[in-house]
All heavy atoms as a GROMACS GRO file, in nm:
protein
  621
    1MET      N    1  13.146   2.056   7.805
    1MET     CA    2  13.167   2.033   7.946
    1MET      C    3  13.237   2.152   8.007
    1MET      O    4  13.321   2.214   7.944
    1MET     CB    5  13.251   1.908   7.967
    1MET     CG    6  13.181   1.783   7.930
    1MET     SD    7  13.266   1.640   7.997
    1MET     CE    8  13.160   1.518   7.926
    2SER      N    9  13.205   2.178   8.131
    2SER     CA   10  13.266   2.293   8.198
    2SER      C   11  13.410   2.260   8.237
    2SER      O   12  13.452   2.146   8.240
    2SER     CB   13  13.185   2.329   8.322
    2SER     OG   14  13.197   2.226   8.418
    3ASN      N   15  13.484   2.365   8.270
    3ASN     CA   16  13.624   2.348   8.308
    3ASN      C   17  13.641   2.273   8.439
    3ASN      O   18  13.745   2.216   8.464
    3ASN     CB   19  13.692   2.484   8.319
    3ASN     CG   20  13.711   2.547   8.183
    3ASN    OD1   21  13.710   2.478   8.082
    3ASN    ND2   22  13.728   2.677   8.180
    4ASP      N   23  13.538   2.275   8.525
    4ASP     CA   24  13.551   2.207   8.653
    4ASP      C   25  13.496   2.064   8.650
    4ASP      O   26  13.476   2.003   8.753
    4ASP     CB   27  13.485   2.289   8.764
    4ASP     CG   28  13.341   2.327   8.733
    4ASP    OD1   29  13.307   2.337   8.615
    4ASP    OD2   30  13.264   2.350   8.829
    5THR      N   31  13.478   2.010   8.532
    5THR     CA   32  13.436   1.871   8.518
    5THR      C   33  13.554   1.780   8.554
    5THR      O   34  13.664   1.800   8.506
    5THR     CB   35  13.391   1.841   8.373
    5THR    OG1   36  13.286   1.930   8.339
    5THR    CG2   37  13.344   1.698   8.359
    6THR      N   38  13.529   1.682   8.637
    6THR     CA   39  13.637   1.592   8.678
    6THR      C   40  13.667   1.491   8.566
    6THR      O   41  13.586   1.471   8.474
    6THR     CB   42  13.598   1.514   8.804
    6THR    OG1   43  13.488   1.429   8.775
    6THR    CG2   44  13.564   1.608   8.918
    7GLN      N   45  13.783   1.427   8.578
    7GLN     CA   46  13.822   1.327   8.478
    7GLN      C   47  13.722   1.212   8.474
    7GLN      O   48  13.688   1.163   8.368
    7GLN     CB   49  13.962   1.275   8.504
    7GLN     CG   50  14.013   1.182   8.395
    7GLN     CD   51  14.018   1.247   8.259
    7GLN    OE1   52  14.071   1.356   8.244
    7GLN    NE2   53  13.962   1.182   8.158
    8ILE      N   54  13.674   1.168   8.589
    8ILE     CA   55  13.579   1.058   8.592
    8ILE      C   56  13.450   1.096   8.519
    8ILE      O   57  13.393   1.014   8.447
    8ILE     CB   58  13.551   1.007   8.735
    8ILE    CG1   59  13.476   0.874   8.734
    8ILE    CG2   60  13.475   1.107   8.817
    8ILE    CD1   61  13.558   0.757   8.695
    9GLU      N   62  13.407   1.221   8.534
    9GLU     CA   63  13.287   1.266   8.462
    9GLU      C   64  13.313   1.268   8.311
    9GLU      O   65  13.226   1.228   8.233
    9GLU     CB   66  13.246   1.404   8.510
    9GLU     CG   67  13.191   1.405   8.652
    9GLU     CD   68  13.171   1.544   8.708
    9GLU    OE1   69  13.257   1.633   8.685
    9GLU    OE2   70  13.068   1.564   8.775
   10LYS      N   71  13.432   1.311   8.271
   10LYS     CA   72  13.466   1.310   8.129
   10LYS      C   73  13.472   1.168   8.076
   10LYS      O   74  13.427   1.140   7.965
   10LYS     CB   75  13.602   1.378   8.108
   10LYS     CG   76  13.601   1.527   8.133
   10LYS     CD   77  13.740   1.585   8.119
   10LYS     CE   78  13.744   1.731   8.156
   10LYS     NZ   79  13.881   1.785   8.153
   11ASP      N   80  13.529   1.076   8.156
   11ASP     CA   81  13.538   0.936   8.114
   11ASP      C   82  13.400   0.874   8.098
   11ASP      O   83  13.373   0.804   8.000
   11ASP     CB   84  13.621   0.856   8.215
   11ASP     CG   85  13.770   0.884   8.207
   11ASP    OD1   86  13.815   0.941   8.105
   11ASP    OD2   87  13.840   0.848   8.302
   12ILE      N   88  13.312   0.900   8.193
   12ILE     CA   89  13.176   0.846   8.186
   12ILE      C   90  13.103   0.902   8.064
   12ILE      O   91  13.039   0.828   7.989
   12ILE     CB   92  13.098   0.874   8.316
   12ILE    CG1   93  13.158   0.792   8.431
   12ILE    CG2   94  12.950   0.843   8.299
   12ILE    CD1   95  13.108   0.831   8.568
   13ALA      N   96  13.116   1.032   8.042
   13ALA     CA   97  13.051   1.094   7.926
   13ALA      C   98  13.104   1.034   7.796
   13ALA      O   99  13.027   1.005   7.704
   13ALA     CB  100  13.073   1.245   7.928
   14PHE      N  101  13.235   1.014   7.787
   14PHE     CA  102  13.294   0.954   7.667
   14PHE      C  103  13.238   0.814   7.645
   14PHE      O  104  13.200   0.778   7.532
   14PHE     CB  105  13.447   0.948   7.679
   14PHE     CG  106  13.512   0.874   7.567
   14PHE    CD1  107  13.531   0.935   7.444
   14PHE    CD2  108  13.553   0.743   7.583
   14PHE    CE1  109  13.589   0.866   7.338
   14PHE    CE2  110  13.611   0.673   7.479
   14PHE     CZ  111  13.630   0.735   7.356
   15CYS      N  112  13.235   0.734   7.751
   15CYS     CA  113  13.185   0.597   7.739
   15CYS      C  114  13.040   0.592   7.692
   15CYS      O  115  13.003   0.506   7.612
   15CYS     CB  116  13.200   0.524   7.872
   15CYS     SG  117  13.371   0.486   7.917
   16ILE      N  118  12.959   0.685   7.738
   16ILE     CA  119  12.817   0.688   7.701
   16ILE      C  120  12.798   0.747   7.562
   16ILE      O  121  12.738   0.685   7.474
   16ILE     CB  122  12.736   0.768   7.805
   16ILE    CG1  123  12.735   0.696   7.939
   16ILE    CG2  124  12.592   0.791   7.754
   16ILE    CD1  125  12.680   0.779   8.054
   17GLU      N  126  12.852   0.867   7.542
   17GLU     CA  127  12.826   0.942   7.419
   17GLU      C  128  12.901   0.889   7.298
   17GLU      O  129  12.846   0.884   7.188
   17GLU     CB  130  12.858   1.090   7.442
   17GLU     CG  131  12.768   1.154   7.546
   17GLU     CD  132  12.818   1.288   7.594
   17GLU    OE1  133  12.914   1.342   7.537
   17GLU    OE2  134  12.760   1.339   7.692
   18GLU      N  135  13.026   0.853   7.316
   18GLU     CA  136  13.107   0.810   7.202
   18GLU      C  137  13.101   0.659   7.177
   18GLU      O  138  13.108   0.615   7.064
   18GLU     CB  139  13.253   0.851   7.222
   18GLU     CG  140  13.275   0.999   7.233
   18GLU     CD  141  13.249   1.072   7.102
   18GLU    OE1  142  13.280   1.017   6.996
   18GLU    OE2  143  13.196   1.185   7.108
   19CYS      N  144  13.090   0.583   7.286
   19CYS     CA  145  13.098   0.437   7.273
   19CYS      C  146  12.965   0.365   7.292
   19CYS      O  147  12.954   0.247   7.260
   19CYS     CB  148  13.200   0.382   7.373
   19CYS     SG  149  13.364   0.452   7.354
   20GLY      N  150  12.865   0.434   7.348
   20GLY     CA  151  12.734   0.373   7.369
   20GLY      C  152  12.736   0.259   7.469
   20GLY      O  153  12.660   0.162   7.456
   21MET      N  154  12.820   0.268   7.570
   21MET     CA  155  12.833   0.160   7.669
   21MET      C  156  12.721   0.163   7.772
   21MET      O  157  12.667   0.269   7.801
   21MET     CB  158  12.967   0.174   7.743
   21MET     CG  159  13.087   0.153   7.658
   21MET     SD  160  13.236   0.171   7.760
   21MET     CE  161  13.361   0.159   7.634
   22ASN      N  162  12.692   0.046   7.828
   22ASN     CA  163  12.598   0.038   7.940
   22ASN      C  164  12.676   0.051   8.070
   22ASN      O  165  12.799   0.060   8.071
   22ASN     CB  166  12.515  -0.091   7.934
   22ASN     CG  167  12.600  -0.216   7.951
   22ASN    OD1  168  12.701  -0.218   8.023
   22ASN    ND2  169  12.560  -0.324   7.884
   23ASP      N  170  12.607   0.052   8.184
   23ASP     CA  171  12.672   0.075   8.314
   23ASP      C  172  12.783  -0.026   8.343
   23ASP      O  173  12.890   0.010   8.390
   23ASP     CB  174  12.568   0.071   8.426
   23ASP     CG  175  12.476   0.191   8.425
   23ASP    OD1  176  12.506   0.289   8.354
   23ASP    OD2  177  12.372   0.186   8.495
   24GLU      N  178  12.756  -0.153   8.316
   24GLU     CA  179  12.856  -0.256   8.343
   24GLU      C  180  12.980  -0.237   8.256
   24GLU      O  181  13.094  -0.246   8.304
   24GLU     CB  182  12.797  -0.395   8.321
   24GLU     CG  183  12.892  -0.507   8.355
   24GLU     CD  184  12.830  -0.645   8.337
   24GLU    OE1  185  12.711  -0.656   8.301
   24GLU    OE2  186  12.904  -0.742   8.358
   25GLN      N  187  12.960  -0.209   8.129
   25GLN     CA  188  13.072  -0.187   8.038
   25GLN      C  189  13.153  -0.065   8.079
   25GLN      O  190  13.276  -0.067   8.075
   25GLN     CB  191  13.020  -0.170   7.895
   25GLN     CG  192  12.960  -0.295   7.837
   25GLN     CD  193  12.883  -0.268   7.709
   25GLN    OE1  194  12.820  -0.164   7.692
   25GLN    NE2  195  12.887  -0.365   7.618
   26ILE      N  196  13.085   0.040   8.120
   26ILE     CA  197  13.153   0.162   8.166
   26ILE      C  198  13.242   0.130   8.285
   26ILE      O  199  13.358   0.171   8.291
   26ILE     CB  200  13.052   0.273   8.201
   26ILE    CG1  201  12.982   0.322   8.074
   26ILE    CG2  202  13.121   0.388   8.274
   26ILE    CD1  203  12.863   0.412   8.101
   27GLY      N  204  13.190   0.055   8.380
   27GLY     CA  205  13.268   0.019   8.498
   27GLY      C  206  13.394  -0.057   8.462
   27GLY      O  207  13.503  -0.027   8.512
   28HIS      N  208  13.381  -0.156   8.375
   28HIS     CA  209  13.498  -0.233   8.331
   28HIS      C  210  13.599  -0.145   8.260
   28HIS      O  211  13.720  -0.154   8.284
   28HIS     CB  212  13.456  -0.347   8.238
   28HIS     CG  213  13.381  -0.457   8.304
   28HIS    ND1  214  13.431  -0.531   8.408
   28HIS    CD2  215  13.258  -0.508   8.278
   28HIS    CE1  216  13.343  -0.621   8.446
   28HIS    NE2  217  13.236  -0.608   8.368
   29PHE      N  218  13.551  -0.060   8.173
   29PHE     CA  219  13.638   0.024   8.092
   29PHE      C  220  13.712   0.127   8.178
   29PHE      O  221  13.832   0.150   8.161
   29PHE     CB  222  13.557   0.094   7.982
   29PHE     CG  223  13.638   0.128   7.861
   29PHE    CD1  224  13.677   0.032   7.772
   29PHE    CD2  225  13.674   0.260   7.838
   29PHE    CE1  226  13.752   0.064   7.660
   29PHE    CE2  227  13.750   0.294   7.727
   29PHE     CZ  228  13.788   0.196   7.637
   30ILE      N  229  13.640   0.187   8.273
   30ILE     CA  230  13.703   0.285   8.362
   30ILE      C  231  13.808   0.217   8.449
   30ILE      O  232  13.919   0.270   8.465
   30ILE     CB  233  13.598   0.359   8.446
   30ILE    CG1  234  13.521   0.456   8.355
   30ILE    CG2  235  13.663   0.433   8.563
   30ILE    CD1  236  13.407   0.528   8.423
   31ARG      N  237  13.777   0.100   8.502
   31ARG     CA  238  13.876   0.029   8.584
   31ARG      C  239  14.001  -0.006   8.503
   31ARG      O  240  14.114   0.010   8.550
   31ARG     CB  241  13.815  -0.096   8.647
   31ARG     CG  242  13.730  -0.065   8.769
   31ARG     CD  243  13.688  -0.188   8.845
   31ARG     NE  244  13.594  -0.272   8.773
   31ARG     CZ  245  13.464  -0.247   8.760
   31ARG    NH1  246  13.412  -0.139   8.815
   31ARG    NH2  247  13.385  -0.330   8.694
   32ALA      N  248  13.982  -0.051   8.381
   32ALA     CA  249  14.097  -0.085   8.296
   32ALA      C  250  14.182   0.037   8.266
   32ALA      O  251  14.305   0.032   8.275
   32ALA     CB  252  14.048  -0.149   8.166
   33SER      N  253  14.119   0.149   8.234
   33SER     CA  254  14.195   0.269   8.203
   33SER      C  255  14.265   0.324   8.328
   33SER      O  256  14.378   0.372   8.321
   33SER     CB  257  14.107   0.376   8.139
   33SER     OG  258  14.009   0.423   8.228
   34GLU      N  259  14.200   0.313   8.443
   34GLU     CA  260  14.262   0.359   8.568
   34GLU      C  261  14.384   0.274   8.602
   34GLU      O  262  14.485   0.326   8.650
   34GLU     CB  263  14.162   0.357   8.683
   34GLU     CG  264  14.062   0.470   8.676
   34GLU     CD  265  13.956   0.464   8.785
   34GLU    OE1  266  13.942   0.358   8.851
   34GLU    OE2  267  13.887   0.565   8.805
   35GLU      N  268  14.378   0.143   8.577
   35GLU     CA  269  14.492   0.056   8.604
   35GLU      C  270  14.611   0.095   8.517
   35GLU      O  271  14.727   0.082   8.560
   35GLU     CB  272  14.456  -0.090   8.578
   35GLU     CG  273  14.370  -0.150   8.688
   35GLU     CD  274  14.342  -0.297   8.665
   35GLU    OE1  275  14.426  -0.367   8.603
   35GLU    OE2  276  14.236  -0.343   8.709
   36LEU      N  277  14.585   0.144   8.397
   36LEU     CA  278  14.692   0.189   8.309
   36LEU      C  279  14.733   0.333   8.335
   36LEU      O  280  14.835   0.380   8.284
   36LEU     CB  281  14.649   0.174   8.163
   36LEU     CG  282  14.630   0.031   8.114
   36LEU    CD1  283  14.568   0.031   7.975
   36LEU    CD2  284  14.764  -0.041   8.113
   37GLY      N  285  14.651   0.406   8.410
   37GLY     CA  286  14.681   0.544   8.442
   37GLY      C  287  14.653   0.641   8.328
   37GLY      O  288  14.720   0.743   8.315
   38VAL      N  289  14.554   0.607   8.245
   38VAL     CA  290  14.519   0.693   8.132
   38VAL      C  291  14.369   0.720   8.132
   38VAL      O  292  14.293   0.652   8.200
   38VAL     CB  293  14.559   0.628   7.996
   38VAL    CG1  294  14.710   0.609   7.989
   38VAL    CG2  295  14.487   0.496   7.974
   39SER      N  296  14.326   0.819   8.054
   39SER     CA  297  14.184   0.847   8.042
   39SER      C  298  14.116   0.740   7.955
   39SER      O  299  14.183   0.671   7.878
   39SER     CB  300  14.162   0.984   7.979
   39SER     OG  301  14.198   0.981   7.842
   40CYS      N  302  13.987   0.730   7.968
   40CYS     CA  303  13.912   0.635   7.885
   40CYS      C  304  13.926   0.668   7.737
   40CYS      O  305  13.938   0.579   7.653
   40CYS     CB  306  13.765   0.634   7.924
   40CYS     SG  307  13.734   0.548   8.079
   41GLN      N  308  13.925   0.796   7.706
   41GLN     CA  309  13.937   0.836   7.566
   41GLN      C  310  14.072   0.794   7.509
   41GLN      O  311  14.081   0.740   7.400
   41GLN     CB  312  13.917   0.987   7.550
   41GLN     CG  313  13.918   1.030   7.406
   41GLN     CD  314  13.880   1.176   7.388
   41GLN    OE1  315  13.856   1.247   7.485
   41GLN    NE2  316  13.874   1.220   7.265
   42TYR      N  317  14.179   0.817   7.581
   42TYR     CA  318  14.312   0.775   7.534
   42TYR      C  319  14.317   0.624   7.520
   42TYR      O  320  14.367   0.572   7.420
   42TYR     CB  321  14.420   0.823   7.632
   42TYR     CG  322  14.558   0.780   7.590
   42TYR    CD1  323  14.630   0.854   7.497
   42TYR    CD2  324  14.616   0.665   7.641
   42TYR    CE1  325  14.756   0.816   7.456
   42TYR    CE2  326  14.743   0.625   7.602
   42TYR     CZ  327  14.812   0.700   7.510
   42TYR     OH  328  14.938   0.660   7.469
   43PHE      N  329  14.268   0.552   7.620
   43PHE     CA  330  14.267   0.406   7.617
   43PHE      C  331  14.194   0.356   7.493
   43PHE      O  332  14.244   0.269   7.420
   43PHE     CB  333  14.202   0.353   7.744
   43PHE     CG  334  14.201   0.203   7.755
   43PHE    CD1  335  14.318   0.131   7.756
   43PHE    CD2  336  14.080   0.135   7.765
   43PHE    CE1  337  14.317  -0.008   7.768
   43PHE    CE2  338  14.078  -0.003   7.776
   43PHE     CZ  339  14.196  -0.074   7.778
   44ALA      N  340  14.078   0.411   7.466
   44ALA     CA  341  13.999   0.368   7.350
   44ALA      C  342  14.069   0.402   7.219
   44ALA      O  343  14.075   0.318   7.128
   44ALA     CB  344  13.861   0.434   7.354
   45ARG      N  345  14.122   0.521   7.207
   45ARG     CA  346  14.185   0.564   7.082
   45ARG      C  347  14.314   0.488   7.051
   45ARG      O  348  14.346   0.463   6.937
   45ARG     CB  349  14.214   0.714   7.086
   45ARG     CG  350  14.095   0.801   7.109
   45ARG     CD  351  14.029   0.842   6.979
   45ARG     NE  352  13.931   0.948   7.001
   45ARG     CZ  353  13.801   0.928   7.001
   45ARG    NH1  354  13.753   0.810   6.981
   45ARG    NH2  355  13.718   1.029   7.020
   46GLU      N  356  14.388   0.452   7.155
   46GLU     CA  357  14.518   0.389   7.134
   46GLU      C  358  14.516   0.236   7.138
   46GLU      O  359  14.600   0.173   7.075
   46GLU     CB  360  14.619   0.439   7.238
   46GLU     CG  361  14.649   0.586   7.226
   46GLU     CD  362  14.714   0.624   7.093
   46GLU    OE1  363  14.793   0.544   7.039
   46GLU    OE2  364  14.685   0.734   7.044
   47PHE      N  365  14.422   0.176   7.212
   47PHE     CA  366  14.430   0.033   7.235
   47PHE      C  367  14.308  -0.049   7.192
   47PHE      O  368  14.313  -0.171   7.193
   47PHE     CB  369  14.457   0.005   7.383
   47PHE     CG  370  14.586   0.064   7.430
   47PHE    CD1  371  14.587   0.178   7.509
   47PHE    CD2  372  14.706   0.008   7.394
   47PHE    CE1  373  14.706   0.234   7.553
   47PHE    CE2  374  14.826   0.064   7.437
   47PHE     CZ  375  14.826   0.176   7.517
   48VAL      N  376  14.199   0.016   7.159
   48VAL     CA  377  14.077  -0.056   7.122
   48VAL      C  378  14.054  -0.040   6.973
   48VAL      O  379  14.070   0.068   6.920
   48VAL     CB  380  13.955  -0.004   7.202
   48VAL    CG1  381  13.829  -0.075   7.160
   48VAL    CG2  382  13.980  -0.020   7.351
   49PHE      N  383  14.019  -0.147   6.906
   49PHE     CA  384  13.992  -0.140   6.764
   49PHE      C  385  13.875  -0.232   6.729
   49PHE      O  386  13.841  -0.321   6.805
   49PHE     CB  387  14.115  -0.180   6.682
   49PHE     CG  388  14.151  -0.325   6.697
   49PHE    CD1  389  14.103  -0.419   6.608
   49PHE    CD2  390  14.232  -0.367   6.801
   49PHE    CE1  391  14.135  -0.553   6.622
   49PHE    CE2  392  14.264  -0.500   6.816
   49PHE     CZ  393  14.216  -0.594   6.726
   50GLU      N  394  13.818  -0.206   6.616
   50GLU     CA  395  13.710  -0.290   6.565
   50GLU      C  396  13.753  -0.347   6.431
   50GLU      O  397  13.829  -0.285   6.357
   50GLU     CB  398  13.584  -0.206   6.543
   50GLU     CG  399  13.521  -0.157   6.670
   50GLU     CD  400  13.394  -0.079   6.644
   50GLU    OE1  401  13.310  -0.130   6.568
   50GLU    OE2  402  13.382   0.030   6.697
   51THR      N  403  13.705  -0.464   6.401
   51THR     CA  404  13.731  -0.525   6.272
   51THR      C  405  13.607  -0.598   6.225
   51THR      O  406  13.526  -0.644   6.306
   51THR     CB  407  13.852  -0.620   6.278
   51THR    OG1  408  13.874  -0.675   6.149
   51THR    CG2  409  13.831  -0.732   6.376
   52ASP      N  410  13.592  -0.607   6.096
   52ASP     CA  411  13.475  -0.673   6.039
   52ASP      C  412  13.500  -0.819   6.004
   52ASP      O  413  13.407  -0.890   5.969
   52ASP     CB  414  13.428  -0.598   5.914
   52ASP     CG  415  13.376  -0.460   5.946
   52ASP    OD1  416  13.322  -0.442   6.056
   52ASP    OD2  417  13.391  -0.370   5.863
   53THR      N  418  13.625  -0.863   6.011
   53THR     CA  419  13.655  -1.000   5.970
   53THR      C  420  13.709  -1.081   6.086
   53THR      O  421  13.784  -1.031   6.171
   53THR     CB  422  13.758  -1.003   5.855
   53THR    OG1  423  13.882  -0.954   5.905
   53THR    CG2  424  13.712  -0.921   5.737
   54VAL      N  425  13.673  -1.208   6.090
   54VAL     CA  426  13.722  -1.299   6.193
   54VAL      C  427  13.872  -1.318   6.179
   54VAL      O  428  13.946  -1.323   6.278
   54VAL     CB  429  13.648  -1.434   6.183
   54VAL    CG1  430  13.710  -1.536   6.276
   54VAL    CG2  431  13.500  -1.417   6.212
   55GLU      N  432  13.920  -1.324   6.055
   55GLU     CA  433  14.062  -1.345   6.031
   55GLU      C  434  14.146  -1.233   6.092
   55GLU      O  435  14.249  -1.256   6.155
   55GLU     CB  436  14.092  -1.357   5.882
   55GLU     CG  437  14.033  -1.480   5.816
   55GLU     CD  438  13.885  -1.464   5.780
   55GLU    OE1  439  13.834  -1.351   5.780
   55GLU    OE2  440  13.822  -1.568   5.754
   56GLU      N  441  14.104  -1.109   6.072
   56GLU     CA  442  14.177  -0.995   6.127
   56GLU      C  443  14.172  -0.996   6.278
   56GLU      O  444  14.272  -0.972   6.345
   56GLU     CB  445  14.119  -0.863   6.072
   56GLU     CG  446  14.194  -0.741   6.116
   56GLU     CD  447  14.329  -0.723   6.049
   56GLU    OE1  448  14.371  -0.808   5.969
   56GLU    OE2  449  14.394  -0.623   6.079
   57PHE      N  450  14.057  -1.028   6.335
   57PHE     CA  451  14.043  -1.036   6.479
   57PHE      C  452  14.138  -1.142   6.536
   57PHE      O  453  14.212  -1.116   6.631
   57PHE     CB  454  13.899  -1.070   6.518
   57PHE     CG  455  13.878  -1.084   6.666
   57PHE    CD1  456  13.854  -0.972   6.744
   57PHE    CD2  457  13.884  -1.208   6.728
   57PHE    CE1  458  13.837  -0.984   6.882
   57PHE    CE2  459  13.867  -1.220   6.864
   57PHE     CZ  460  13.843  -1.108   6.941
   58GLU      N  461  14.138  -1.260   6.477
   58GLU     CA  462  14.224  -1.368   6.525
   58GLU      C  463  14.372  -1.333   6.508
   58GLU      O  464  14.453  -1.363   6.594
   58GLU     CB  465  14.190  -1.498   6.453
   58GLU     CG  466  14.056  -1.554   6.496
   58GLU     CD  467  14.014  -1.677   6.420
   58GLU    OE1  468  14.076  -1.709   6.316
   58GLU    OE2  469  13.918  -1.741   6.464
   59ARG      N  470  14.407  -1.268   6.398
   59ARG     CA  471  14.546  -1.232   6.376
   59ARG      C  472  14.595  -1.136   6.485
   59ARG      O  473  14.704  -1.150   6.537
   59ARG     CB  474  14.564  -1.166   6.239
   59ARG     CG  475  14.709  -1.128   6.209
   59ARG     CD  476  14.724  -1.064   6.073
   59ARG     NE  477  14.675  -0.927   6.071
   59ARG     CZ  478  14.744  -0.821   6.116
   59ARG    NH1  479  14.863  -0.838   6.168
   59ARG    NH2  480  14.693  -0.701   6.110
   60LEU      N  481  14.513  -1.039   6.520
   60LEU     CA  482  14.553  -0.938   6.618
   60LEU      C  483  14.540  -0.983   6.762
   60LEU      O  484  14.613  -0.937   6.849
   60LEU     CB  485  14.474  -0.810   6.595
   60LEU     CG  486  14.496  -0.745   6.458
   60LEU    CD1  487  14.402  -0.628   6.440
   60LEU    CD2  488  14.639  -0.702   6.440
   61HIS      N  489  14.446  -1.073   6.789
   61HIS     CA  490  14.422  -1.113   6.927
   61HIS      C  491  14.483  -1.247   6.966
   61HIS      O  492  14.510  -1.271   7.083
   61HIS     CB  493  14.271  -1.118   6.957
   61HIS     CG  494  14.212  -0.983   6.980
   61HIS    ND1  495  14.232  -0.914   7.096
   61HIS    CD2  496  14.137  -0.904   6.902
   61HIS    CE1  497  14.170  -0.798   7.089
   61HIS    NE2  498  14.111  -0.789   6.972
   62LEU      N  499  14.502  -1.334   6.871
   62LEU     CA  500  14.548  -1.468   6.905
   62LEU      C  501  14.694  -1.494   6.871
   62LEU      O  502  14.750  -1.592   6.917
   62LEU     CB  503  14.459  -1.572   6.835
   62LEU     CG  504  14.310  -1.563   6.871
   62LEU    CD1  505  14.231  -1.667   6.794
   62LEU    CD2  506  14.288  -1.578   7.020
   63ASP      N  507  14.757  -1.408   6.795
   63ASP     CA  508  14.897  -1.425   6.760
   63ASP      C  509  14.981  -1.372   6.876
   63ASP      O  510  14.984  -1.252   6.901
   63ASP     CB  511  14.930  -1.349   6.632
   63ASP     CG  512  15.075  -1.365   6.590
   63ASP    OD1  513  15.153  -1.426   6.665
   63ASP    OD2  514  15.109  -1.316   6.481
   64PRO      N  515  15.052  -1.460   6.950
   64PRO     CA  516  15.127  -1.415   7.067
   64PRO      C  517  15.244  -1.322   7.033
   64PRO      O  518  15.294  -1.252   7.120
   64PRO     CB  519  15.176  -1.545   7.131
   64PRO     CG  520  15.176  -1.644   7.020
   64PRO     CD  521  15.066  -1.602   6.925
   65ASP      N  522  15.287  -1.321   6.909
   65ASP     CA  523  15.399  -1.236   6.870
   65ASP      C  524  15.356  -1.101   6.814
   65ASP      O  525  15.439  -1.013   6.793
   65ASP     CB  526  15.488  -1.307   6.768
   65ASP     CG  527  15.559  -1.426   6.830
   65ASP    OD1  528  15.600  -1.415   6.948
   65ASP    OD2  529  15.574  -1.529   6.763
   66TYR      N  530  15.227  -1.083   6.789
   66TYR     CA  531  15.181  -0.956   6.738
   66TYR      C  532  15.184  -0.852   6.849
   66TYR      O  533  15.125  -0.871   6.955
   66TYR     CB  534  15.039  -0.965   6.679
   66TYR     CG  535  14.991  -0.832   6.626
   66TYR    CD1  536  15.031  -0.787   6.503
   66TYR    CD2  537  14.908  -0.751   6.703
   66TYR    CE1  538  14.990  -0.664   6.455
   66TYR    CE2  539  14.867  -0.627   6.655
   66TYR     CZ  540  14.908  -0.585   6.532
   66TYR     OH  541  14.869  -0.462   6.484
   67LEU      N  542  15.256  -0.746   6.828
   67LEU     CA  543  15.268  -0.638   6.925
   67LEU      C  544  15.312  -0.690   7.062
   67LEU      O  545  15.257  -0.656   7.165
   67LEU     CB  546  15.138  -0.558   6.938
   67LEU     CG  547  15.146  -0.425   7.011
   67LEU    CD1  548  15.243  -0.332   6.940
   67LEU    CD2  549  15.011  -0.361   7.022
   68LYS      N  550  15.414  -0.776   7.058
   68LYS     CA  551  15.468  -0.830   7.183
   68LYS      C  552  15.549  -0.720   7.251
   68LYS      O  553  15.640  -0.663   7.193
   68LYS     CB  554  15.556  -0.951   7.152
   68LYS     CG  555  15.601  -1.025   7.274
   68LYS     CD  556  15.670  -1.153   7.235
   68LYS     CE  557  15.705  -1.234   7.356
   68LYS     NZ  558  15.764  -1.362   7.319
   69ILE      N  559  15.517  -0.693   7.376
   69ILE     CA  560  15.582  -0.586   7.450
   69ILE      C  561  15.659  -0.646   7.567
   69ILE      O  562  15.605  -0.721   7.646
   69ILE     CB  563  15.478  -0.484   7.503
   69ILE    CG1  564  15.405  -0.420   7.385
   69ILE    CG2  565  15.545  -0.379   7.590
   69ILE    CD1  566  15.288  -0.333   7.426
   70ASN      N  567  15.786  -0.611   7.576
   70ASN     CA  568  15.868  -0.652   7.689
   70ASN      C  569  15.863  -0.541   7.792
   70ASN      O  570  15.920  -0.434   7.772
   70ASN     CB  571  16.012  -0.678   7.643
   70ASN     CG  572  16.100  -0.724   7.754
   70ASN    OD1  573  16.056  -0.738   7.869
   70ASN    ND2  574  16.226  -0.751   7.724
   71TRP      N  575  15.796  -0.563   7.905
   71TRP     CA  576  15.774  -0.459   8.004
   71TRP      C  577  15.888  -0.448   8.104
   71TRP      O  578  15.887  -0.362   8.189
   71TRP     CB  579  15.644  -0.486   8.079
   71TRP     CG  580  15.525  -0.467   7.993
   71TRP    CD1  581  15.454  -0.566   7.931
   71TRP    CD2  582  15.462  -0.344   7.956
   71TRP    NE1  583  15.351  -0.511   7.859
   71TRP    CE2  584  15.354  -0.376   7.873
   71TRP    CE3  585  15.486  -0.212   7.987
   71TRP    CZ2  586  15.271  -0.279   7.819
   71TRP    CZ3  587  15.404  -0.116   7.933
   71TRP    CH2  588  15.298  -0.150   7.850
   72ARG      N  589  15.989  -0.531   8.095
   72ARG     CA  590  16.100  -0.526   8.190
   72ARG      C  591  16.185  -0.402   8.165
   72ARG      O  592  16.212  -0.366   8.051
   72ARG     CB  593  16.187  -0.650   8.177
   72ARG     CG  594  16.115  -0.774   8.219
   72ARG     CD  595  16.200  -0.896   8.210
   72ARG     NE  596  16.339  -0.865   8.177
   72ARG     CZ  597  16.428  -0.956   8.143
   72ARG    NH1  598  16.392  -1.080   8.133
   72ARG    NH2  599  16.552  -0.922   8.114
   73LEU      N  600  16.231  -0.341   8.270
   73LEU     CA  601  16.318  -0.225   8.258
   73LEU      C  602  16.464  -0.262   8.251
   73LEU      O  603  16.547  -0.184   8.210
   73LEU     CB  604  16.294  -0.130   8.376
   73LEU     CG  605  16.153  -0.070   8.386
   73LEU    CD1  606  16.141   0.012   8.512
   73LEU    CD2  607  16.124   0.015   8.264
   74ASP      N  608  16.498  -0.384   8.290
   74ASP     CA  609  16.637  -0.426   8.293
   74ASP      C  610  16.677  -0.512   8.174
   74ASP      O  611  16.767  -0.594   8.183
   74ASP     CB  612  16.666  -0.502   8.423
   74ASP     CG  613  16.581  -0.628   8.436
   74ASP    OD1  614  16.484  -0.645   8.361
   74ASP    OD2  615  16.614  -0.710   8.525
   75SER      N  616  16.614  -0.493   8.061
   75SER     CA  617  16.641  -0.577   7.944
   75SER      C  618  16.767  -0.532   7.882
   75SER      O  619  16.864  -0.565   7.857
   75SER     CB  620  16.532  -0.568   7.842
   75SER     OG  621  16.506  -0.434   7.806
   0.00000   0.00000   0.00000
């Protein structure tokens, strides 16, 4: 990519080339990363994971205490 490529162009390229997303998936992913203020690549590398087992998926997604983050600044 050229130096004058915008972040949105880089994000779209990442979603297509690295993740194989369709248009709807790209839109959702870009909106989510924009809400967090990060690039799609950073969002994917730091927060998205794949697993082959249902048990691992349930442990990471359904356990309310797994990676519990307190977002308050006055704690």
